CHARMM-style PDB file with segment names, atoms N, HN, CA, C and O in Angstrom:
ATOM      1  N   MET     1      88.244  81.165  99.531  1.00  0.00      PROA
ATOM      2  CA  MET     1      88.415  82.489 100.073  1.00  0.00      PROA
ATOM      3  C   MET     1      89.079  82.419 101.443  1.00  0.00      PROA
ATOM      4  O   MET     1      89.885  83.283 101.788  1.00  0.00      PROA
ATOM      5  N   VAL     2      88.746  81.401 102.218  1.00  0.00      PROA
ATOM      6  HN  VAL     2      88.091  80.700 101.937  1.00  0.00      PROA
ATOM      7  CA  VAL     2      89.330  81.285 103.552  1.00  0.00      PROA
ATOM      8  C   VAL     2      90.843  81.122 103.465  1.00  0.00      PROA
ATOM      9  O   VAL     2      91.588  81.784 104.187  1.00  0.00      PROA
ATOM     10  N   VAL     3      91.286  80.248 102.586  1.00  0.00      PROA
ATOM     11  HN  VAL     3      90.681  79.710 101.999  1.00  0.00      PROA
ATOM     12  CA  VAL     3      92.725  79.996 102.455  1.00  0.00      PROA
ATOM     13  C   VAL     3      93.447  81.257 101.986  1.00  0.00      PROA
ATOM     14  O   VAL     3      94.548  81.550 102.453  1.00  0.00      PROA
ATOM     15  N   HSD     4      92.844  81.993 101.081  1.00  0.00      PROA
ATOM     16  HN  HSD     4      91.950  81.755 100.702  1.00  0.00      PROA
ATOM     17  CA  HSD     4      93.454  83.252 100.619  1.00  0.00      PROA
ATOM     18  C   HSD     4      93.559  84.252 101.771  1.00  0.00      PROA
ATOM     19  O   HSD     4      94.564  84.954 101.883  1.00  0.00      PROA
ATOM     20  N   LYS     5      92.551  84.328 102.615  1.00  0.00      PROA
ATOM     21  HN  LYS     5      91.734  83.758 102.524  1.00  0.00      PROA
ATOM     22  CA  LYS     5      92.590  85.239 103.762  1.00  0.00      PROA
ATOM     23  C   LYS     5      93.664  84.812 104.761  1.00  0.00      PROA
ATOM     24  O   LYS     5      94.320  85.660 105.366  1.00  0.00      PROA
ATOM     25  N   VAL     6      93.844  83.514 104.935  1.00  0.00      PROA
ATOM     26  HN  VAL     6      93.311  82.825 104.444  1.00  0.00      PROA
ATOM     27  CA  VAL     6      94.929  83.035 105.800  1.00  0.00      PROA
ATOM     28  C   VAL     6      96.265  83.492 105.227  1.00  0.00      PROA
ATOM     29  O   VAL     6      97.123  83.983 105.960  1.00  0.00      PROA
ATOM     30  N   ARG     7      96.437  83.333 103.935  1.00  0.00      PROA
ATOM     31  HN  ARG     7      95.740  82.934 103.340  1.00  0.00      PROA
ATOM     32  CA  ARG     7      97.691  83.746 103.286  1.00  0.00      PROA
ATOM     33  C   ARG     7      97.951  85.234 103.482  1.00  0.00      PROA
ATOM     34  O   ARG     7      99.075  85.633 103.786  1.00  0.00      PROA
ATOM     35  N   GLU     8      96.928  86.047 103.312  1.00  0.00      PROA
ATOM     36  HN  GLU     8      96.015  85.723 103.066  1.00  0.00      PROA
ATOM     37  CA  GLU     8      97.083  87.486 103.541  1.00  0.00      PROA
ATOM     38  C   GLU     8      97.452  87.784 104.992  1.00  0.00      PROA
ATOM     39  O   GLU     8      98.255  88.678 105.258  1.00  0.00      PROA
ATOM     40  N   ALA     9      96.871  87.040 105.928  1.00  0.00      PROA
ATOM     41  HN  ALA     9      96.218  86.314 105.712  1.00  0.00      PROA
ATOM     42  CA  ALA     9      97.086  87.309 107.354  1.00  0.00      PROA
ATOM     43  C   ALA     9      98.475  86.890 107.830  1.00  0.00      PROA
ATOM     44  O   ALA     9      99.059  87.552 108.688  1.00  0.00      PROA
ATOM     45  N   VAL    10      99.011  85.793 107.281  1.00  0.00      PROA
ATOM     46  HN  VAL    10      98.536  85.255 106.584  1.00  0.00      PROA
ATOM     47  CA  VAL    10     100.270  85.267 107.806  1.00  0.00      PROA
ATOM     48  C   VAL    10     101.469  85.543 106.914  1.00  0.00      PROA
ATOM     49  O   VAL    10     102.608  85.398 107.357  1.00  0.00      PROA
ATOM     50  N   GLY    11     101.241  85.936 105.673  1.00  0.00      PROA
ATOM     51  HN  GLY    11     100.315  86.054 105.313  1.00  0.00      PROA
ATOM     52  CA  GLY    11     102.337  86.182 104.740  1.00  0.00      PROA
ATOM     53  C   GLY    11     102.678  84.949 103.928  1.00  0.00      PROA
ATOM     54  O   GLY    11     102.413  83.820 104.340  1.00  0.00      PROA
ATOM     55  N   ASP    12     103.267  85.183 102.774  1.00  0.00      PROA
ATOM     56  HN  ASP    12     103.483  86.101 102.440  1.00  0.00      PROA
ATOM     57  CA  ASP    12     103.535  84.101 101.822  1.00  0.00      PROA
ATOM     58  C   ASP    12     104.470  83.021 102.365  1.00  0.00      PROA
ATOM     59  O   ASP    12     104.198  81.830 102.215  1.00  0.00      PROA
ATOM     60  N   GLU    13     105.552  83.429 102.984  1.00  0.00      PROA
ATOM     61  HN  GLU    13     105.773  84.397 103.106  1.00  0.00      PROA
ATOM     62  CA  GLU    13     106.532  82.445 103.466  1.00  0.00      PROA
ATOM     63  C   GLU    13     105.927  81.531 104.527  1.00  0.00      PROA
ATOM     64  O   GLU    13     106.083  80.312 104.458  1.00  0.00      PROA
ATOM     65  N   THR    14     105.248  82.104 105.492  1.00  0.00      PROA
ATOM     66  HN  THR    14     105.121  83.094 105.548  1.00  0.00      PROA
ATOM     67  CA  THR    14     104.612  81.313 106.549  1.00  0.00      PROA
ATOM     68  C   THR    14     103.504  80.443 105.968  1.00  0.00      PROA
ATOM     69  O   THR    14     103.351  79.283 106.352  1.00  0.00      PROA
ATOM     70  N   PHE    15     102.738  81.003 105.047  1.00  0.00      PROA
ATOM     71  HN  PHE    15     102.862  81.945 104.735  1.00  0.00      PROA
ATOM     72  CA  PHE    15     101.653  80.262 104.415  1.00  0.00      PROA
ATOM     73  C   PHE    15     102.176  79.016 103.701  1.00  0.00      PROA
ATOM     74  O   PHE    15     101.600  77.935 103.828  1.00  0.00      PROA
ATOM     75  N   CYS    16     103.255  79.167 102.959  1.00  0.00      PROA
ATOM     76  HN  CYS    16     103.722  80.045 102.856  1.00  0.00      PROA
ATOM     77  CA  CYS    16     103.843  78.012 102.262  1.00  0.00      PROA
ATOM     78  C   CYS    16     104.310  76.956 103.253  1.00  0.00      PROA
ATOM     79  O   CYS    16     104.171  75.760 102.999  1.00  0.00      PROA
ATOM     80  N   GLY    17     104.862  77.393 104.378  1.00  0.00      PROA
ATOM     81  HN  GLY    17     104.975  78.365 104.584  1.00  0.00      PROA
ATOM     82  CA  GLY    17     105.254  76.458 105.430  1.00  0.00      PROA
ATOM     83  C   GLY    17     104.057  75.726 106.015  1.00  0.00      PROA
ATOM     84  O   GLY    17     104.138  74.532 106.300  1.00  0.00      PROA
ATOM     85  N   ILE    18     102.954  76.429 106.193  1.00  0.00      PROA
ATOM     86  HN  ILE    18     102.888  77.399 105.961  1.00  0.00      PROA
ATOM     87  CA  ILE    18     101.728  75.807 106.697  1.00  0.00      PROA
ATOM     88  C   ILE    18     101.264  74.722 105.734  1.00  0.00      PROA
ATOM     89  O   ILE    18     100.918  73.621 106.164  1.00  0.00      PROA
ATOM     90  N   LEU    19     101.253  75.017 104.445  1.00  0.00      PROA
ATOM     91  HN  LEU    19     101.534  75.911 104.096  1.00  0.00      PROA
ATOM     92  CA  LEU    19     100.808  74.031 103.463  1.00  0.00      PROA
ATOM     93  C   LEU    19     101.718  72.810 103.430  1.00  0.00      PROA
ATOM     94  O   LEU    19     101.236  71.681 103.335  1.00  0.00      PROA
ATOM     95  N   ARG    20     103.031  73.026 103.507  1.00  0.00      PROA
ATOM     96  HN  ARG    20     103.422  73.943 103.584  1.00  0.00      PROA
ATOM     97  CA  ARG    20     103.957  71.889 103.512  1.00  0.00      PROA
ATOM     98  C   ARG    20     103.743  71.021 104.750  1.00  0.00      PROA
ATOM     99  O   ARG    20     103.699  69.794 104.659  1.00  0.00      PROA
ATOM    100  N   THR    21     103.612  71.667 105.900  1.00  0.00      PROA
ATOM    101  HN  THR    21     103.648  72.664 105.974  1.00  0.00      PROA
ATOM    102  CA  THR    21     103.394  70.926 107.140  1.00  0.00      PROA
ATOM    103  C   THR    21     102.069  70.183 107.095  1.00  0.00      PROA
ATOM    104  O   THR    21     102.005  69.014 107.476  1.00  0.00      PROA
ATOM    105  N   TRP    22     101.019  70.836 106.638  1.00  0.00      PROA
ATOM    106  HN  TRP    22     101.071  71.786 106.328  1.00  0.00      PROA
ATOM    107  CA  TRP    22      99.683  70.234 106.568  1.00  0.00      PROA
ATOM    108  C   TRP    22      99.689  68.979 105.687  1.00  0.00      PROA
ATOM    109  O   TRP    22      99.181  67.930 106.085  1.00  0.00      PROA
ATOM    110  N   THR    23     100.260  69.097 104.506  1.00  0.00      PROA
ATOM    111  HN  THR    23     100.673  69.948 104.182  1.00  0.00      PROA
ATOM    112  CA  THR    23     100.260  67.947 103.599  1.00  0.00      PROA
ATOM    113  C   THR    23     101.145  66.815 104.123  1.00  0.00      PROA
ATOM    114  O   THR    23     100.818  65.643 103.937  1.00  0.00      PROA
ATOM    115  N   ARG    24     102.246  67.146 104.767  1.00  0.00      PROA
ATOM    116  HN  ARG    24     102.512  68.098 104.918  1.00  0.00      PROA
ATOM    117  CA  ARG    24     103.115  66.117 105.335  1.00  0.00      PROA
ATOM    118  C   ARG    24     102.419  65.371 106.471  1.00  0.00      PROA
ATOM    119  O   ARG    24     102.495  64.145 106.545  1.00  0.00      PROA
ATOM    120  N   ARG    25     101.751  66.092 107.341  1.00  0.00      PROA
ATOM    121  HN  ARG    25     101.689  67.088 107.281  1.00  0.00      PROA
ATOM    122  CA  ARG    25     101.094  65.474 108.502  1.00  0.00      PROA
ATOM    123  C   ARG    25      99.867  64.646 108.128  1.00  0.00      PROA
ATOM    124  O   ARG    25      99.560  63.655 108.790  1.00  0.00      PROA
ATOM    125  N   HSD    26      99.178  65.043 107.088  1.00  0.00      PROA
ATOM    126  HN  HSD    26      99.427  65.848 106.550  1.00  0.00      PROA
ATOM    127  CA  HSD    26      97.883  64.420 106.794  1.00  0.00      PROA
ATOM    128  C   HSD    26      97.849  63.740 105.430  1.00  0.00      PROA
ATOM    129  O   HSD    26      96.776  63.530 104.863  1.00  0.00      PROA
ATOM    130  N   ARG    27      99.004  63.402 104.912  1.00  0.00      PROA
ATOM    131  HN  ARG    27      99.875  63.572 105.372  1.00  0.00      PROA
ATOM    132  CA  ARG    27      99.113  62.846 103.567  1.00  0.00      PROA
ATOM    133  C   ARG    27      98.240  61.616 103.349  1.00  0.00      PROA
ATOM    134  O   ARG    27      97.574  61.512 102.319  1.00  0.00      PROA
ATOM    135  N   HSD    28      98.231  60.715 104.268  1.00  0.00      PROA
ATOM    136  HN  HSD    28      98.772  60.800 105.105  1.00  0.00      PROA
ATOM    137  CA  HSD    28      97.476  59.470 104.111  1.00  0.00      PROA
ATOM    138  C   HSD    28      96.354  59.357 105.136  1.00  0.00      PROA
ATOM    139  O   HSD    28      95.984  58.253 105.535  1.00  0.00      PROA
ATOM    140  N   GLY    29      95.821  60.480 105.557  1.00  0.00      PROA
ATOM    141  HN  GLY    29      96.122  61.377 105.233  1.00  0.00      PROA
ATOM    142  CA  GLY    29      94.793  60.432 106.580  1.00  0.00      PROA
ATOM    143  C   GLY    29      93.799  61.560 106.432  1.00  0.00      PROA
ATOM    144  O   GLY    29      93.718  62.219 105.395  1.00  0.00      PROA
ATOM    145  N   ASN    30      93.062  61.759 107.470  1.00  0.00      PROA
ATOM    146  HN  ASN    30      93.128  61.224 108.312  1.00  0.00      PROA
ATOM    147  CA  ASN    30      92.034  62.792 107.513  1.00  0.00      PROA
ATOM    148  C   ASN    30      92.383  63.827 108.574  1.00  0.00      PROA
ATOM    149  O   ASN    30      93.152  63.565 109.499  1.00  0.00      PROA
ATOM    150  N   ALA    31      91.804  64.992 108.416  1.00  0.00      PROA
ATOM    151  HN  ALA    31      91.179  65.204 107.665  1.00  0.00      PROA
ATOM    152  CA  ALA    31      91.979  66.053 109.405  1.00  0.00      PROA
ATOM    153  C   ALA    31      90.743  66.935 109.340  1.00  0.00      PROA
ATOM    154  O   ALA    31      89.930  66.820 108.423  1.00  0.00      PROA
ATOM    155  N   ASP    32      90.614  67.809 110.317  1.00  0.00      PROA
ATOM    156  HN  ASP    32      91.275  67.902 111.061  1.00  0.00      PROA
ATOM    157  CA  ASP    32      89.438  68.670 110.346  1.00  0.00      PROA
ATOM    158  C   ASP    32      89.847  70.146 110.433  1.00  0.00      PROA
ATOM    159  O   ASP    32      91.024  70.488 110.552  1.00  0.00      PROA
ATOM    160  N   THR    33      88.847  70.981 110.368  1.00  0.00      PROA
ATOM    161  HN  THR    33      87.891  70.704 110.271  1.00  0.00      PROA
ATOM    162  CA  THR    33      89.081  72.428 110.378  1.00  0.00      PROA
ATOM    163  C   THR    33      89.774  72.875 111.648  1.00  0.00      PROA
ATOM    164  O   THR    33      90.660  73.730 111.608  1.00  0.00      PROA
ATOM    165  N   ARG    34      89.378  72.305 112.775  1.00  0.00      PROA
ATOM    166  HN  ARG    34      88.658  71.611 112.807  1.00  0.00      PROA
ATOM    167  CA  ARG    34      89.996  72.664 114.053  1.00  0.00      PROA
ATOM    168  C   ARG    34      91.506  72.445 114.004  1.00  0.00      PROA
ATOM    169  O   ARG    34      92.270  73.267 114.509  1.00  0.00      PROA
ATOM    170  N   GLN    35      91.934  71.355 113.406  1.00  0.00      PROA
ATOM    171  HN  GLN    35      91.314  70.686 112.995  1.00  0.00      PROA
ATOM    172  CA  GLN    35      93.362  71.072 113.291  1.00  0.00      PROA
ATOM    173  C   GLN    35      94.054  72.067 112.356  1.00  0.00      PROA
ATOM    174  O   GLN    35      95.191  72.465 112.607  1.00  0.00      PROA
ATOM    175  N   PHE    36      93.374  72.469 111.284  1.00  0.00      PROA
ATOM    176  HN  PHE    36      92.450  72.146 111.080  1.00  0.00      PROA
ATOM    177  CA  PHE    36      93.952  73.445 110.366  1.00  0.00      PROA
ATOM    178  C   PHE    36      94.120  74.798 111.047  1.00  0.00      PROA
ATOM    179  O   PHE    36      95.150  75.455 110.892  1.00  0.00      PROA
ATOM    180  N   VAL    37      93.113  75.207 111.794  1.00  0.00      PROA
ATOM    181  HN  VAL    37      92.277  74.673 111.920  1.00  0.00      PROA
ATOM    182  CA  VAL    37      93.188  76.478 112.526  1.00  0.00      PROA
ATOM    183  C   VAL    37      94.352  76.432 113.516  1.00  0.00      PROA
ATOM    184  O   VAL    37      95.135  77.378 113.600  1.00  0.00      PROA
ATOM    185  N   ALA    38      94.463  75.343 114.256  1.00  0.00      PROA
ATOM    186  HN  ALA    38      93.827  74.575 114.187  1.00  0.00      PROA
ATOM    187  CA  ALA    38      95.546  75.202 115.239  1.00  0.00      PROA
ATOM    188  C   ALA    38      96.912  75.260 114.564  1.00  0.00      PROA
ATOM    189  O   ALA    38      97.831  75.896 115.081  1.00  0.00      PROA
ATOM    190  N   LEU    39      97.054  74.610 113.426  1.00  0.00      PROA
ATOM    191  HN  LEU    39      96.308  74.093 113.006  1.00  0.00      PROA
ATOM    192  CA  LEU    39      98.327  74.642 112.709  1.00  0.00      PROA
ATOM    193  C   LEU    39      98.642  76.056 112.228  1.00  0.00      PROA
ATOM    194  O   LEU    39      99.770  76.525 112.376  1.00  0.00      PROA
ATOM    195  N   CYS    40      97.660  76.731 111.658  1.00  0.00      PROA
ATOM    196  HN  CYS    40      96.743  76.351 111.538  1.00  0.00      PROA
ATOM    197  CA  CYS    40      97.878  78.107 111.185  1.00  0.00      PROA
ATOM    198  C   CYS    40      98.330  79.011 112.325  1.00  0.00      PROA
ATOM    199  O   CYS    40      99.236  79.826 112.151  1.00  0.00      PROA
ATOM    200  N   GLU    41      97.706  78.870 113.480  1.00  0.00      PROA
ATOM    201  HN  GLU    41      96.970  78.208 113.621  1.00  0.00      PROA
ATOM    202  CA  GLU    41      98.073  79.702 114.626  1.00  0.00      PROA
ATOM    203  C   GLU    41      99.451  79.350 115.165  1.00  0.00      PROA
ATOM    204  O   GLU    41     100.232  80.239 115.504  1.00  0.00      PROA
ATOM    205  N   SER    42      99.754  78.053 115.247  1.00  0.00      PROA
ATOM    206  HN  SER    42      99.120  77.331 114.971  1.00  0.00      PROA
ATOM    207  CA  SER    42     101.061  77.672 115.799  1.00  0.00      PROA
ATOM    208  C   SER    42     102.201  78.032 114.852  1.00  0.00      PROA
ATOM    209  O   SER    42     103.259  78.471 115.302  1.00  0.00      PROA
ATOM    210  N   GLU    43     102.002  77.854 113.559  1.00  0.00      PROA
ATOM    211  HN  GLU    43     101.143  77.498 113.193  1.00  0.00      PROA
ATOM    212  CA  GLU    43     103.058  78.177 112.588  1.00  0.00      PROA
ATOM    213  C   GLU    43     103.267  79.681 112.429  1.00  0.00      PROA
ATOM    214  O   GLU    43     104.388  80.134 112.197  1.00  0.00      PROA
ATOM    215  N   SER    44     102.197  80.448 112.553  1.00  0.00      PROA
ATOM    216  HN  SER    44     101.286  80.080 112.741  1.00  0.00      PROA
ATOM    217  CA  SER    44     102.314  81.897 112.338  1.00  0.00      PROA
ATOM    218  C   SER    44     102.588  82.661 113.626  1.00  0.00      PROA
ATOM    219  O   SER    44     103.084  83.787 113.590  1.00  0.00      PROA
ATOM    220  N   GLY    45     102.265  82.050 114.767  1.00  0.00      PROA
ATOM    221  HN  GLY    45     101.861  81.135 114.796  1.00  0.00      PROA
ATOM    222  CA  GLY    45     102.390  82.763 116.030  1.00  0.00      PROA
ATOM    223  C   GLY    45     101.308  83.811 116.204  1.00  0.00      PROA
ATOM    224  O   GLY    45     101.431  84.695 117.051  1.00  0.00      PROA
ATOM    225  N   LYS    46     100.246  83.723 115.410  1.00  0.00      PROA
ATOM    226  HN  LYS    46     100.146  83.005 114.721  1.00  0.00      PROA
ATOM    227  CA  LYS    46      99.164  84.702 115.463  1.00  0.00      PROA
ATOM    228  C   LYS    46      97.887  84.048 115.986  1.00  0.00      PROA
ATOM    229  O   LYS    46      97.676  82.844 115.847  1.00  0.00      PROA
ATOM    230  N   ASP    47      97.062  84.864 116.578  1.00  0.00      PROA
ATOM    231  HN  ASP    47      97.233  85.843 116.690  1.00  0.00      PROA
ATOM    232  CA  ASP    47      95.751  84.457 117.058  1.00  0.00      PROA
ATOM    233  C   ASP    47      94.763  84.736 115.924  1.00  0.00      PROA
ATOM    234  O   ASP    47      94.545  85.896 115.574  1.00  0.00      PROA
ATOM    235  N   LEU    48      94.163  83.694 115.346  1.00  0.00      PROA
ATOM    236  HN  LEU    48      94.340  82.751 115.630  1.00  0.00      PROA
ATOM    237  CA  LEU    48      93.362  83.875 114.136  1.00  0.00      PROA
ATOM    238  C   LEU    48      91.875  83.548 114.277  1.00  0.00      PROA
ATOM    239  O   LEU    48      91.227  83.316 113.257  1.00  0.00      PROA
ATOM    240  N   PRO    49      91.303  83.518 115.467  1.00  0.00      PROA
ATOM    241  CA  PRO    49      89.887  83.140 115.545  1.00  0.00      PROA
ATOM    242  C   PRO    49      88.967  84.109 114.817  1.00  0.00      PROA
ATOM    243  O   PRO    49      87.959  83.682 114.255  1.00  0.00      PROA
ATOM    244  N   GLY    50      89.278  85.390 114.811  1.00  0.00      PROA
ATOM    245  HN  GLY    50      90.097  85.737 115.268  1.00  0.00      PROA
ATOM    246  CA  GLY    50      88.443  86.356 114.106  1.00  0.00      PROA
ATOM    247  C   GLY    50      88.385  86.081 112.616  1.00  0.00      PROA
ATOM    248  O   GLY    50      87.323  86.183 112.001  1.00  0.00      PROA
ATOM    249  N   LEU    51      89.521  85.733 112.035  1.00  0.00      PROA
ATOM    250  HN  LEU    51      90.383  85.650 112.535  1.00  0.00      PROA
ATOM    251  CA  LEU    51      89.570  85.421 110.614  1.00  0.00      PROA
ATOM    252  C   LEU    51      88.683  84.219 110.308  1.00  0.00      PROA
ATOM    253  O   LEU    51      87.866  84.267 109.388  1.00  0.00      PROA
ATOM    254  N   PHE    52      88.840  83.151 111.068  1.00  0.00      PROA
ATOM    255  HN  PHE    52      89.504  83.112 111.815  1.00  0.00      PROA
ATOM    256  CA  PHE    52      88.061  81.950 110.803  1.00  0.00      PROA
ATOM    257  C   PHE    52      86.591  82.130 111.166  1.00  0.00      PROA
ATOM    258  O   PHE    52      85.719  81.580 110.493  1.00  0.00      PROA
ATOM    259  N   ASP    53      86.307  82.888 112.211  1.00  0.00      PROA
ATOM    260  HN  ASP    53      87.016  83.335 112.757  1.00  0.00      PROA
ATOM    261  CA  ASP    53      84.908  83.160 112.548  1.00  0.00      PROA
ATOM    262  C   ASP    53      84.222  83.893 111.402  1.00  0.00      PROA
ATOM    263  O   ASP    53      83.075  83.596 111.068  1.00  0.00      PROA
ATOM    264  N   THR    54      84.914  84.839 110.808  1.00  0.00      PROA
ATOM    265  HN  THR    54      85.846  85.081 111.080  1.00  0.00      PROA
ATOM    266  CA  THR    54      84.343  85.633 109.719  1.00  0.00      PROA
ATOM    267  C   THR    54      84.261  84.845 108.423  1.00  0.00      PROA
ATOM    268  O   THR    54      83.215  84.826 107.774  1.00  0.00      PROA
ATOM    269  N   TRP    55      85.353  84.195 108.041  1.00  0.00      PROA
ATOM    270  HN  TRP    55      86.203  84.211 108.568  1.00  0.00      PROA
ATOM    271  CA  TRP    55      85.445  83.612 106.705  1.00  0.00      PROA
ATOM    272  C   TRP    55      85.063  82.136 106.631  1.00  0.00      PROA
ATOM    273  O   TRP    55      84.811  81.633 105.536  1.00  0.00      PROA
ATOM    274  N   ARG    56      85.011  81.438 107.741  1.00  0.00      PROA
ATOM    275  HN  ARG    56      85.216  81.847 108.630  1.00  0.00      PROA
ATOM    276  CA  ARG    56      84.660  80.017 107.678  1.00  0.00      PROA
ATOM    277  C   ARG    56      83.365  79.703 108.411  1.00  0.00      PROA
ATOM    278  O   ARG    56      82.523  78.967 107.896  1.00  0.00      PROA
ATOM    279  N   PHE    57      83.201  80.247 109.591  1.00  0.00      PROA
ATOM    280  HN  PHE    57      83.885  80.845 110.009  1.00  0.00      PROA
ATOM    281  CA  PHE    57      82.079  79.847 110.424  1.00  0.00      PROA
ATOM    282  C   PHE    57      80.888  80.802 110.350  1.00  0.00      PROA
ATOM    283  O   PHE    57      79.859  80.549 110.975  1.00  0.00      PROA
ATOM    284  N   GLY    58      81.014  81.892 109.598  1.00  0.00      PROA
ATOM    285  HN  GLY    58      81.850  82.098 109.090  1.00  0.00      PROA
ATOM    286  CA  GLY    58      79.918  82.842 109.454  1.00  0.00      PROA
ATOM    287  C   GLY    58      78.759  82.250 108.673  1.00  0.00      PROA
ATOM    288  O   GLY    58      78.914  81.254 107.966  1.00  0.00      PROA
ATOM    289  N   GLU    59      77.624  82.859 108.804  1.00  0.00      PROA
ATOM    290  HN  GLU    59      77.498  83.668 109.378  1.00  0.00      PROA
ATOM    291  CA  GLU    59      76.415  82.376 108.143  1.00  0.00      PROA
ATOM    292  C   GLU    59      76.402  82.662 106.637  1.00  0.00      PROA
ATOM    293  O   GLU    59      75.767  81.933 105.874  1.00  0.00      PROA
ATOM    294  N   ARG    60      77.094  83.710 106.212  1.00  0.00      PROA
ATOM    295  HN  ARG    60      77.610  84.302 106.832  1.00  0.00      PROA
ATOM    296  CA  ARG    60      77.121  84.060 104.792  1.00  0.00      PROA
ATOM    297  C   ARG    60      78.453  84.694 104.440  1.00  0.00      PROA
ATOM    298  O   ARG    60      79.290  84.948 105.305  1.00  0.00      PROA
ATOM    299  N   LYS    61      78.627  84.939 103.168  1.00  0.00      PROA
ATOM    300  HN  LYS    61      77.947  84.732 102.465  1.00  0.00      PROA
ATOM    301  CA  LYS    61      79.877  85.544 102.696  1.00  0.00      PROA
ATOM    302  C   LYS    61      80.036  86.933 103.320  1.00  0.00      PROA
ATOM    303  O   LYS    61      79.109  87.742 103.281  1.00  0.00      PROA
ATOM    304  N   PRO    62      81.202  87.205 103.890  1.00  0.00      PROA
ATOM    305  CA  PRO    62      81.437  88.530 104.499  1.00  0.00      PROA
ATOM    306  C   PRO    62      81.498  89.627 103.439  1.00  0.00      PROA
ATOM    307  O   PRO    62      81.754  89.370 102.263  1.00  0.00      PROA
ATOM    308  N   SER    63      81.258  90.841 103.887  1.00  0.00      PROA
ATOM    309  HN  SER    63      81.050  91.049 104.842  1.00  0.00      PROA
ATOM    310  CA  SER    63      81.421  91.976 102.987  1.00  0.00      PROA
ATOM    311  C   SER    63      82.910  92.179 102.736  1.00  0.00      PROA
ATOM    312  O   SER    63      83.744  91.621 103.449  1.00  0.00      PROA
ATOM    313  N   ARG    64      83.240  92.965 101.739  1.00  0.00      PROA
ATOM    314  HN  ARG    64      82.562  93.418 101.160  1.00  0.00      PROA
ATOM    315  CA  ARG    64      84.659  93.210 101.434  1.00  0.00      PROA
ATOM    316  C   ARG    64      85.369  93.795 102.650  1.00  0.00      PROA
ATOM    317  O   ARG    64      84.829  94.633 103.372  1.00  0.00      PROA
ATOM    318  N   MET    65      86.585  93.329 102.849  1.00  0.00      PROA
ATOM    319  HN  MET    65      87.024  92.649 102.263  1.00  0.00      PROA
ATOM    320  CA  MET    65      87.373  93.807 103.985  1.00  0.00      PROA
ATOM    321  C   MET    65      88.552  94.581 103.482  1.00  0.00      PROA
ATOM    322  OT1 MET    65      89.352  95.075 104.277  1.00  0.00      PROA
TER     323      MET     65
END
């Protein structure tokens, strides 16, 4: 659900770029959520802490938005 919300927030073209960049950078290694959030924000030019706070770091599944 988190990844789908990112796609909705940044748009399909930017989202596909994020996925390509993510897989290229971390193909043979490890990464964490903080790095994914930073990449999403840098690639989209958007501030996304609210999205991740709601959909990733919240205590339970959010209500429909």
